[in-house]
DODREN-853668 format. One line per 5 residues: their letters; for each residue x, y, z of N, C-alpha, C. Coordinates in nm, 2 decimals. Each point is the difference from the previous one (the first is absolute). Example, Ala and Ser with C-alpha at 12.3 -4.5 7.8 and 13.67 -1.06 7.14 Angstrom:
! DODREN-853668
as = 1.32:-0.57:0.78:-0.09:0.12:0.00:0.09:0.12:0.00  -0.04:0.11:-0.07:0.09:0.11:0.00:-0.08:0.11:0.08
! end
This chain:
! DODREN-853668
msrtp = 10.81:16.12:14.43:-0.09:0.13:-0.04:0.09:0.08:-0.06  -0.04:0.08:-0.12:0.09:0.06:-0.07:0.00:0.15:0.07  0.12:0.06:0.00:0.00:0.14:0.08:0.05:0.09:-0.09  -0.08:0.12:0.03:0.03:0.14:-0.09:0.11:0.09:0.06  0.10:0.02:-0.08:0.09:0.11:0.05:-0.07:0.13:0.03
sktsa = 0.03:0.07:0.11:-0.07:0.13:0.03:0.10:0.08:0.07  0.01:0.14:-0.01:0.08:0.09:0.08:-0.08:0.05:0.13  0.08:-0.01:0.08:-0.04:0.07:0.13:0.03:0.14:0.00  -0.05:0.06:0.11:0.03:0.14:0.01:0.14:0.03:0.00  0.07:-0.06:0.03:0.15:0.02:0.04:0.06:-0.05:-0.15
gplva = -0.07:-0.06:-0.09:0.07:-0.02:-0.12:0.02:-0.13:-0.04  0.07:-0.10:0.09:0.04:-0.12:-0.05:-0.13:-0.09:-0.04  0.03:-0.10:-0.09:-0.10:-0.10:-0.04:-0.02:-0.10:0.11  -0.13:-0.04:0.01:-0.05:-0.12:0.10:-0.10:-0.08:-0.10  0.00:-0.13:0.05:-0.08:-0.08:-0.07:-0.14:0.00:0.07
ltrae = -0.12:0.02:-0.07:-0.12:0.00:0.03:-0.08:-0.13:-0.05  -0.08:-0.06:0.05:-0.11:-0.11:-0.06:-0.09:0.11:-0.06  -0.06:-0.09:-0.08:-0.12:0.07:-0.07:-0.11:0.05:0.09  -0.03:-0.06:0.11:-0.09:0.04:0.08:0.04:0.13:0.10  0.13:0.00:0.02:0.06:0.11:0.08:-0.01:0.11:-0.10
aitrl = 0.03:-0.01:-0.12:0.01:0.11:-0.11:-0.14:0.06:0.01  -0.10:-0.07:-0.01:-0.13:0.04:-0.02:-0.07:0.07:0.13  0.05:-0.06:0.10:-0.03:0.07:0.12:0.06:0.13:0.04  0.13:0.01:-0.05:0.05:0.12:0.02:-0.06:0.11:-0.11  -0.03:-0.04:-0.10:-0.06:0.07:-0.10:-0.13:0.08:0.06
laglp = -0.11:-0.12:0.04:-0.10:0.06:0.05:0.00:0.08:0.13  0.10:-0.01:0.08:0.02:0.07:0.12:0.04:0.13:-0.04  0.05:0.04:-0.11:0.06:0.13:-0.04:-0.11:0.07:-0.09  -0.11:-0.06:-0.04:-0.10:0.06:-0.06:-0.08:0.09:0.07  -0.02:0.14:-0.06:-0.10:0.07:0.07:-0.14:-0.04:0.01
iceee = -0.09:0.06:0.09:-0.11:-0.04:0.01:-0.09:-0.02:-0.11  0.03:0.09:-0.09:-0.09:0.01:-0.13:0.01:-0.13:-0.08  0.10:-0.07:0.04:0.02:-0.13:-0.09:-0.06:-0.12:0.04  -0.12:0.01:0.07:-0.09:-0.09:0.06:-0.04:-0.11:-0.12  -0.02:0.06:-0.12:-0.03:-0.09:-0.11:0.12:-0.10:-0.02
vrwgv = 0.11:0.05:0.00:0.12:-0.09:-0.03:0.01:-0.12:0.10  -0.03:0.03:0.14:0.00:-0.10:0.09:-0.11:-0.09:-0.02  -0.12:0.06:-0.05:-0.12:-0.09:-0.01:0.04:-0.09:-0.14  0.06:0.05:-0.09:0.05:-0.08:-0.11:0.08:-0.13:0.06  0.10:0.03:0.06:0.09:-0.10:0.05:-0.08:-0.09:0.09
agnas = -0.10:0.05:0.08:-0.06:-0.09:0.09:-0.11:-0.10:-0.05  -0.02:0.02:-0.14:-0.08:-0.07:-0.08:0.07:-0.10:-0.10  0.13:0.02:-0.01:0.08:-0.07:-0.09:0.03:-0.12:0.05  -0.03:-0.13:-0.07:0.02:-0.12:0.04:0.16:-0.02:0.02  0.08:0.06:-0.08:0.15:-0.03:0.01:0.06:0.07:0.11
tpvev = -0.08:0.09:0.07:0.07:0.09:0.12:0.05:-0.11:0.11  0.12:0.01:0.05:0.04:-0.09:0.11:-0.07:0.00:0.11  0.00:-0.10:0.05:-0.09:0.00:0.14:0.04:0.08:0.11  0.14:0.03:0.02:0.03:0.09:0.09:-0.06:0.14:-0.03  -0.02:0.04:-0.11:-0.06:0.12:-0.02:-0.16:0.02:0.00
ltala = -0.04:-0.12:-0.02:-0.16:-0.02:0.00:-0.04:-0.01:0.17  0.09:-0.06:0.06:0.00:0.02:0.16:-0.01:0.16:0.04  0.11:0.05:-0.04:0.01:0.14:0.04:-0.13:0.08:-0.06  -0.03:-0.01:-0.10:-0.11:0.08:-0.08:-0.14:-0.03:0.08  -0.01:-0.12:0.06:-0.12:-0.05:0.07:-0.04:0.10:0.11
kdkek = 0.12:0.07:0.05:-0.02:0.10:0.12:-0.01:0.16:-0.05  0.01:0.00:-0.12:-0.03:0.13:-0.06:-0.11:0.09:0.05  0.01:0.12:0.04:-0.11:0.08:0.04:-0.11:0.04:-0.09  0.02:-0.03:-0.12:-0.10:0.03:-0.11:-0.07:-0.12:-0.03  -0.13:-0.02:0.01:-0.09:-0.12:-0.02:0.03:-0.06:-0.13
dvrrg = 0.01:0.10:-0.08:0.01:-0.06:-0.16:0.10:-0.07:-0.02  0.12:0.02:0.05:0.12:-0.08:0.00:-0.01:-0.15:0.08  -0.07:0.03:0.12:-0.04:-0.13:0.06:-0.10:-0.10:-0.08  -0.08:0.08:-0.08:-0.11:-0.09:-0.06:0.09:-0.06:-0.12  0.11:0.06:-0.05:0.08:-0.06:-0.11:0.05:-0.13:0.05
vagna = 0.07:0.01:0.11:0.07:-0.13:0.07:-0.12:-0.10:0.04  -0.11:0.05:0.05:-0.11:-0.10:0.03:-0.04:-0.08:-0.11  0.00:0.05:-0.14:-0.05:-0.07:-0.11:0.12:-0.07:-0.08  0.12:0.02:0.03:0.11:-0.07:-0.05:0.04:-0.14:0.04  -0.02:-0.09:-0.10:0.02:-0.13:0.02:0.13:-0.05:0.05
stpve = 0.09:0.09:0.00:0.13:-0.04:0.06:0.02:0.05:0.14  -0.09:0.04:0.05:0.02:0.07:0.14:-0.01:-0.13:0.09  0.09:0.01:0.10:0.02:-0.13:0.09:-0.14:-0.01:0.08  -0.02:-0.13:0.04:-0.11:-0.04:0.07:-0.03:0.08:0.12  0.12:0.03:0.08:-0.01:0.06:0.13:-0.02:0.14:-0.01
vlaal = 0.02:0.06:-0.12:-0.02:0.14:-0.01:-0.16:0.02:-0.05  -0.04:-0.10:-0.07:-0.14:0.01:-0.05:-0.09:-0.02:0.15  0.05:-0.10:0.07:-0.07:-0.01:0.14:-0.02:0.12:0.06  0.11:0.08:0.01:0.00:0.12:0.08:-0.09:0.12:-0.08  0.00:-0.01:-0.13:-0.08:0.10:-0.07:-0.15:-0.03:0.00
akdqd = -0.03:-0.13:0.04:-0.13:-0.03:0.02:-0.09:0.06:0.10  0.08:0.06:0.09:-0.01:0.08:0.11:-0.01:0.15:-0.02  0.03:0.05:-0.11:0.02:0.13:-0.03:-0.14:0.06:0.02  0.03:0.13:0.05:-0.13:0.09:0.02:-0.07:0.04:-0.12  0.07:0.01:-0.13:-0.05:0.03:-0.14:-0.08:-0.13:-0.04
eyvrg = -0.13:0.03:-0.03:-0.08:-0.12:-0.05:0.06:-0.04:-0.15  0.04:0.08:-0.07:0.05:-0.04:-0.13:0.15:-0.06:0.02  0.07:0.02:0.09:0.11:-0.09:0.03:-0.03:-0.15:0.02  -0.12:0.00:0.09:-0.02:-0.14:0.04:-0.09:-0.04:-0.12  -0.03:0.06:-0.07:-0.09:-0.05:-0.13:0.10:-0.06:-0.09
gvawn = 0.13:0.05:-0.01:0.10:-0.04:-0.09:0.06:-0.13:0.06  0.00:-0.01:0.11:0.06:-0.12:0.05:-0.10:-0.11:0.01  -0.14:0.02:0.00:-0.10:-0.09:-0.02:-0.01:-0.05:-0.14  0.05:0.07:-0.10:-0.02:-0.05:-0.14:0.14:-0.07:-0.03  0.09:0.01:0.08:0.15:-0.05:-0.02:0.01:-0.14:0.01
astpv = 0.03:-0.07:-0.11:0.00:-0.15:0.01:0.10:-0.06:0.09  0.09:0.10:0.03:0.10:-0.04:0.08:-0.02:0.00:0.16  -0.10:0.07:0.04:-0.07:0.02:0.15:0.00:-0.12:0.07  0.06:-0.02:0.11:-0.02:-0.12:0.08:-0.15:-0.03:0.02  -0.03:-0.12:0.03:-0.13:-0.04:0.04:-0.07:0.06:0.14
ealva = 0.10:0.01:0.09:-0.05:0.08:0.11:-0.05:0.14:-0.01  0.07:0.05:-0.09:-0.01:0.15:-0.02:-0.16:0.01:-0.09  -0.01:-0.09:-0.10:-0.12:-0.02:-0.07:-0.12:-0.01:0.10  0.02:-0.10:0.10:-0.11:-0.03:0.08:-0.04:0.12:0.09  0.09:0.07:0.04:-0.03:0.12:0.06:-0.06:0.11:-0.08
lakde = 0.05:0.04:-0.12:-0.04:0.08:-0.09:-0.15:-0.02:-0.05  -0.04:-0.13:-0.01:-0.15:-0.05:-0.02:-0.09:0.05:0.10  0.04:0.06:0.11:-0.11:0.05:0.10:0.03:0.15:0.00  0.08:0.07:-0.07:0.03:0.13:-0.03:-0.12:0.08:0.00  -0.04:0.12:0.08:-0.11:0.08:-0.03:-0.02:0.07:-0.13
dqavr = 0.12:0.01:-0.08:-0.02:0.04:-0.13:-0.03:-0.08:-0.10  -0.12:0.04:-0.09:-0.04:-0.09:-0.09:0.10:-0.03:-0.10  0.08:0.09:-0.05:0.11:0.00:-0.10:0.08:-0.10:0.03  0.05:-0.02:0.14:0.10:-0.08:0.06:-0.04:-0.16:-0.02  -0.14:-0.01:0.05:-0.06:-0.14:-0.03:-0.01:-0.05:-0.14
vgvag = -0.05:0.11:-0.08:0.00:-0.04:-0.13:0.14:-0.06:-0.07  0.12:0.06:0.06:0.13:-0.03:-0.05:0.02:-0.16:0.06  -0.04:-0.02:0.09:0.02:-0.15:0.07:-0.09:-0.08:-0.08  -0.13:0.03:-0.02:-0.09:-0.07:-0.09:0.04:-0.04:-0.13  0.11:0.07:-0.06:0.02:-0.01:-0.13:0.14:-0.05:-0.01
nastp = 0.08:-0.03:0.12:0.14:-0.05:0.02:-0.02:-0.15:-0.03  0.07:-0.04:-0.12:0.01:-0.15:-0.02:0.07:-0.08:0.11  0.08:0.08:0.07:0.07:-0.07:0.13:-0.09:-0.01:0.13  -0.13:0.04:-0.03:-0.09:0.02:0.14:-0.04:-0.15:0.02  0.00:-0.04:0.12:-0.04:-0.16:0.05:-0.15:0.00:-0.03
vevlv = -0.04:-0.12:-0.03:-0.14:-0.04:-0.03:-0.09:0.05:0.12  0.06:-0.03:0.13:-0.10:0.03:0.11:-0.02:0.15:0.03  0.08:0.10:-0.07:0.00:0.13:0.01:-0.10:0.04:-0.12  0.00:-0.06:-0.11:-0.08:0.02:-0.11:-0.14:-0.03:0.05  -0.03:-0.12:0.07:-0.10:-0.03:0.05:-0.09:0.11:0.08
alakd = 0.08:0.05:0.10:-0.03:0.12:0.09:-0.04:0.12:-0.09  0.08:0.04:-0.09:-0.03:0.10:-0.10:-0.12:0.00:-0.09  -0.01:-0.13:-0.02:-0.13:-0.01:-0.09:-0.13:0.03:0.05  0.00:0.02:0.16:-0.11:0.04:0.08:0.01:0.14:0.03  0.09:0.07:-0.06:0.03:0.14:0.04:-0.12:0.10:-0.03
qdrvv = -0.02:0.10:0.09:-0.12:0.08:-0.04:0.00:0.08:-0.11  0.15:0.02:-0.05:0.00:0.09:-0.11:-0.01:-0.10:-0.15  -0.07:0.04:-0.08:-0.02:-0.07:-0.13:0.12:-0.01:-0.08  0.07:0.11:-0.01:0.12:-0.01:-0.07:0.10:-0.08:0.04  0.01:-0.02:0.14:0.09:-0.11:0.05:-0.04:-0.14:-0.06
rvvva = -0.14:-0.02:0.02:-0.05:-0.13:-0.05:0.02:-0.02:-0.15  -0.03:0.11:-0.07:0.04:-0.02:-0.14:0.14:-0.05:-0.03  0.10:0.08:0.06:0.14:-0.02:-0.01:0.03:-0.18:0.05  -0.06:-0.03:0.09:0.02:-0.15:0.04:-0.05:-0.08:-0.11  -0.12:0.03:-0.06:-0.04:-0.08:-0.10:0.10:-0.02:-0.14
gnast = 0.08:0.13:-0.01:0.08:0.00:-0.10:0.14:-0.04:0.04  0.03:-0.05:0.11:0.13:-0.04:0.04:0.02:-0.15:-0.06  0.11:-0.03:-0.08:0.03:-0.13:-0.06:0.03:-0.10:0.14  0.02:0.04:0.10:0.01:-0.09:0.11:-0.12:-0.05:0.07  -0.10:0.07:-0.04:-0.14:-0.03:0.08:-0.04:-0.14:-0.06
pvell = -0.03:-0.09:0.10:-0.05:-0.15:-0.04:-0.14:0.02:-0.07  -0.03:-0.10:-0.08:-0.12:-0.01:-0.07:-0.12:0.00:0.10  0.01:-0.06:0.11:-0.11:-0.02:0.09:-0.05:0.12:0.07  0.13:0.09:0.04:-0.02:0.13:0.05:-0.06:0.09:-0.11  0.05:0.01:-0.12:-0.04:0.07:-0.12:-0.16:-0.01:-0.01
vlvve = -0.04:-0.12:0.02:-0.14:-0.02:-0.02:-0.09:0.05:0.11  0.06:0.01:0.11:-0.07:0.06:0.12:0.00:0.16:0.00  0.12:0.05:-0.05:-0.01:0.15:-0.02:-0.08:0.05:-0.10  -0.02:-0.08:-0.11:-0.09:0.04:-0.11:-0.15:-0.03:0.04  -0.02:-0.09:0.06:-0.15:-0.03:0.07:-0.03:0.12:0.08
aardd = 0.09:0.07:0.08:-0.04:0.08:0.10:-0.01:0.13:-0.06  0.03:0.01:-0.12:0.01:0.13:-0.05:-0.14:0.06:-0.03  -0.01:0.14:0.03:-0.16:0.06:-0.02:-0.01:0.06:-0.15  0.09:-0.02:-0.09:0.00:0.04:-0.14:0.07:-0.10:-0.09  0.03:0.03:-0.10:0.06:-0.09:-0.08:0.16:0.04:-0.04
vlval = 0.05:0.09:0.10:0.13:0.05:-0.03:0.10:-0.10:0.01  0.00:-0.09:0.10:0.10:-0.11:0.00:0.00:-0.08:-0.10  -0.10:-0.04:-0.06:0.03:-0.08:-0.12:0.03:0.06:-0.10  -0.04:0.13:-0.04:0.05:0.08:-0.09:0.15:0.03:0.00  0.07:0.01:0.12:0.13:0.01:0.01:0.07:-0.12:0.02
apdtv = -0.03:-0.13:-0.04:0.07:-0.11:0.03:0.00:-0.07:-0.14  0.07:0.05:-0.11:0.01:-0.04:-0.12:0.06:-0.14:-0.03  0.09:-0.05:0.10:0.06:-0.12:0.00:-0.08:-0.11:0.09  -0.13:0.05:0.04:-0.07:-0.10:0.08:-0.01:-0.14:-0.04  0.04:-0.10:0.08:0.00:-0.12:-0.07:-0.12:-0.08:-0.01
eevla = -0.02:-0.08:-0.10:-0.14:-0.06:-0.02:-0.06:-0.07:0.11  0.05:-0.04:0.10:-0.03:-0.08:0.12:-0.10:0.13:0.06  0.06:0.12:0.00:-0.08:0.11:0.07:-0.12:0.02:-0.08  0.01:0.03:-0.12:-0.09:0.04:-0.10:-0.12:-0.08:0.02  0.04:-0.15:0.00:-0.13:-0.11:0.00:-0.06:0.03:0.13
slves = 0.06:0.03:0.11:-0.07:0.00:0.11:-0.09:0.13:0.03  0.02:0.10:-0.09:-0.08:0.12:0.03:-0.12:0.00:-0.10  -0.02:-0.09:-0.08:-0.13:-0.03:-0.07:-0.11:0.01:0.09  0.04:-0.08:0.11:-0.13:-0.01:0.10:0.02:0.10:0.12  0.05:0.10:-0.01:0.04:0.10:0.11:-0.13:0.07:0.03
rnssv = -0.02:0.03:0.13:-0.13:0.05:0.05:-0.01:0.15:-0.03  0.14:0.05:-0.07:-0.01:0.16:-0.02:-0.03:0.02:-0.14  -0.11:0.07:-0.04:-0.05:-0.01:-0.13:0.10:0.09:-0.08  0.08:0.10:0.07:0.10:0.09:-0.05:0.12:-0.09:-0.05  0.03:-0.09:0.07:0.12:-0.09:-0.03:-0.05:-0.08:-0.12
raala = -0.11:-0.07:0.00:-0.05:-0.09:-0.11:-0.02:0.10:-0.14  -0.03:0.11:0.02:-0.02:0.10:-0.13:0.17:0.04:-0.04  0.08:0.02:0.08:0.13:0.03:-0.03:0.07:-0.14:-0.07  -0.04:-0.10:0.06:0.05:-0.13:-0.06:-0.05:-0.02:-0.14  -0.13:0.03:-0.04:-0.05:-0.02:-0.12:0.07:0.10:-0.10
arpye = 0.06:0.12:0.05:0.07:0.09:-0.07:0.15:-0.05:-0.06  0.04:-0.10:0.07:0.13:-0.04:-0.01:0.00:-0.12:-0.13  0.11:-0.01:-0.07:0.01:-0.11:-0.10:0.02:-0.15:0.08  -0.11:-0.03:0.05:0.01:-0.13:0.07:-0.15:-0.08:-0.04  0.02:-0.05:-0.12:-0.11:-0.07:-0.08:-0.09:-0.09:0.08
palpv = 0.06:-0.09:0.07:-0.07:-0.11:0.09:-0.12:0.06:0.09  0.03:0.13:0.06:-0.12:0.05:0.06:-0.11:0.05:-0.07  0.03:0.05:-0.11:-0.13:0.06:-0.08:-0.11:-0.06:-0.02  -0.02:-0.13:-0.02:-0.14:-0.06:-0.01:-0.08:0.00:0.12  0.09:-0.02:0.11:-0.06:-0.02:0.14:-0.05:0.14:0.04
lagdk = 0.10:0.12:-0.01:-0.05:0.13:0.04:-0.12:0.05:-0.09  -0.01:-0.05:-0.12:-0.11:0.05:-0.08:-0.13:-0.02:0.07  0.00:-0.11:0.07:-0.14:-0.03:0.07:0.01:0.06:0.14  0.07:0.09:0.03:0.01:0.07:0.12:-0.16:0.09:0.01  -0.02:-0.02:0.15:-0.14:0.08:0.02:0.02:0.15:0.01
vvsvr = 0.13:0.04:0.00:0.04:0.15:0.04:0.02:0.06:-0.16  -0.08:0.11:-0.04:0.00:0.05:-0.12:0.13:0.06:-0.04  0.08:0.06:0.09:0.13:0.04:-0.04:0.09:-0.10:-0.04  -0.01:-0.13:0.06:0.08:-0.11:-0.03:-0.03:-0.05:-0.15  -0.12:-0.01:-0.02:-0.04:-0.05:-0.13:0.04:0.12:-0.12
aavae = 0.00:0.11:0.04:0.04:0.10:-0.09:0.14:-0.01:-0.03  0.08:-0.01:0.10:0.15:-0.02:-0.02:0.03:-0.12:-0.11  -0.07:-0.12:0.03:0.01:-0.08:-0.10:-0.03:0.02:-0.14  -0.10:0.09:0.01:-0.06:0.04:-0.15:0.11:0.08:-0.07  0.06:0.09:0.08:0.11:0.08:-0.06:0.14:-0.06:-0.04
qpltp = 0.01:-0.12:0.06:0.13:-0.09:-0.02:0.03:-0.03:-0.15  0.10:0.03:-0.05:0.00:-0.04:-0.15:0.01:-0.14:-0.01  0.07:-0.06:0.11:0.02:-0.16:0.00:-0.11:-0.10:0.02  -0.12:0.08:0.05:-0.11:-0.07:0.03:-0.05:-0.10:-0.11  -0.02:-0.12:0.01:-0.03:-0.08:-0.13:-0.15:0.04:-0.06
lgvlk = 0.00:-0.01:-0.13:-0.12:0.04:-0.06:-0.13:-0.05:0.03  0.00:-0.12:0.04:-0.11:-0.07:0.05:-0.04:0.06:0.13  0.08:0.05:0.09:-0.04:0.08:0.12:-0.04:0.14:-0.04  0.05:0.06:-0.09:-0.04:0.14:-0.03:-0.14:-0.03:-0.06  -0.03:-0.09:-0.08:-0.14:-0.03:-0.06:-0.10:0.02:0.10
vlaad = 0.02:-0.09:0.12:-0.07:0.00:0.11:-0.02:0.13:0.06  0.11:0.06:0.03:-0.01:0.15:0.07:-0.06:0.10:-0.08  -0.01:-0.02:-0.13:-0.07:0.09:-0.09:-0.14:0.00:0.01  -0.05:-0.11:0.08:-0.14:0.01:0.01:-0.04:0.02:0.16  0.10:0.06:0.07:0.00:0.03:0.14:-0.11:0.09:0.04
dnvkv = -0.07:-0.02:0.11:-0.12:0.07:0.04:0.03:0.15:0.04  0.15:0.02:0.01:0.04:0.13:0.05:0.08:0.07:-0.12  -0.04:0.14:-0.02:0.05:0.06:-0.12:0.14:0.03:-0.01  0.07:0.03:0.15:0.13:0.01:0.01:0.08:-0.11:-0.06  -0.05:-0.12:0.03:0.06:-0.11:-0.06:0.00:-0.01:-0.16
rkavh = -0.12:0.00:-0.06:-0.01:0.01:-0.13:0.06:0.11:-0.07  0.02:0.12:0.07:0.07:0.10:-0.08:0.16:-0.04:0.02  0.04:-0.06:0.09:0.15:-0.03:0.01:0.03:-0.12:-0.12  -0.10:-0.09:-0.01:0.02:-0.09:-0.12:0.00:0.05:-0.13  -0.09:0.12:-0.01:-0.01:0.08:-0.13:0.13:0.06:-0.03
knrsa = 0.08:0.06:0.11:0.10:0.07:-0.02:0.15:-0.10:-0.01  -0.02:-0.13:0.03:0.11:-0.09:0.00:0.05:-0.01:-0.16  0.12:0.02:-0.02:0.06:0.01:-0.13:0.00:-0.15:-0.06  -0.01:-0.10:0.11:0.02:-0.14:-0.04:-0.14:-0.06:-0.05  -0.11:0.06:0.04:-0.14:-0.04:-0.02:-0.02:0.00:-0.14
tdeik = -0.07:-0.10:-0.07:-0.04:0.00:-0.15:-0.11:0.09:-0.01  -0.03:0.02:-0.13:-0.10:0.11:-0.04:-0.13:-0.06:0.06  -0.01:-0.13:-0.03:-0.12:-0.07:0.04:-0.03:0.02:0.15  0.10:-0.02:0.09:-0.02:0.01:0.14:-0.02:0.13:0.05  0.04:0.12:-0.08:-0.01:0.12:0.04:-0.15:0.04:-0.06
avaal = -0.05:-0.07:-0.10:-0.13:0.03:-0.05:-0.10:-0.05:0.10  0.03:-0.10:0.07:-0.11:-0.07:0.08:0.02:0.10:0.14  0.10:0.06:0.04:0.00:0.09:0.11:-0.09:0.14:-0.03  0.04:0.04:-0.14:-0.07:0.12:-0.03:-0.15:-0.01:-0.02  -0.03:-0.14:-0.05:-0.15:-0.01:-0.01:-0.07:0.00:0.13
igvk = 0.04:-0.04:0.11:-0.03:-0.02:0.13:0.00:0.16:0.06  0.10:0.07:-0.02:0.03:0.12:0.04:0.12:0.03:0.07  0.07:0.09:-0.04:0.13:0.05:0.05:0.00:0.14:0.06  -0.11:0.07:0.01:-0.03:0.15:0.03:-0.07:0.00:0.14
! end
């Protein structure tokens, strides 16, 4: 390890490691330099010894910096997972370097923001994601749906359990297997959200849905086949016909059919 020459109070030069030099510098900073310690705490290049020391800083913002640092040692993250400040615990929850044991504990944290962090952490074990998929807080469930580590079968269950279309809307990379299963979802909001996505195989099926909002969503979709739009142009609900009439992909002939029956 390289050492940096430094003068002691007596004057002679001594060799300091980079970590020792930073530690001495921080120790000599006045209280008003909290932002400097915070910057060092969040720096991925900060030596482990310094991060360990800053994890005990009296200022919570400094500890938050350490909690979110990917270079922070796992034993330090485990300790910070028990910090009194919820934002410090939240930083640990989002940190991909956090040990599994700590993530398991944080998944049960009383603070919603902490559980959200665990839900979005790619390192979170599947069994923990399964538990968080049933969380009472909707945001936690939404974040589980967006986690790249969430398995397909769990994602289907999470979306099916949704009381609105938020989960579908926030999962742009949803795999085709999941989308295909949602065509027959019992949740009409989920079916309507699916119709609004660029997933063409579902559109002909959803065009025959008994729920008006689902058919209207198909009618608004620019990717809906012209043959399907032609059928929807004669739908018995004005909301559906109006959606067809406004669809930029609909031909003048199709729009004329909708207008003839009525779009007002």
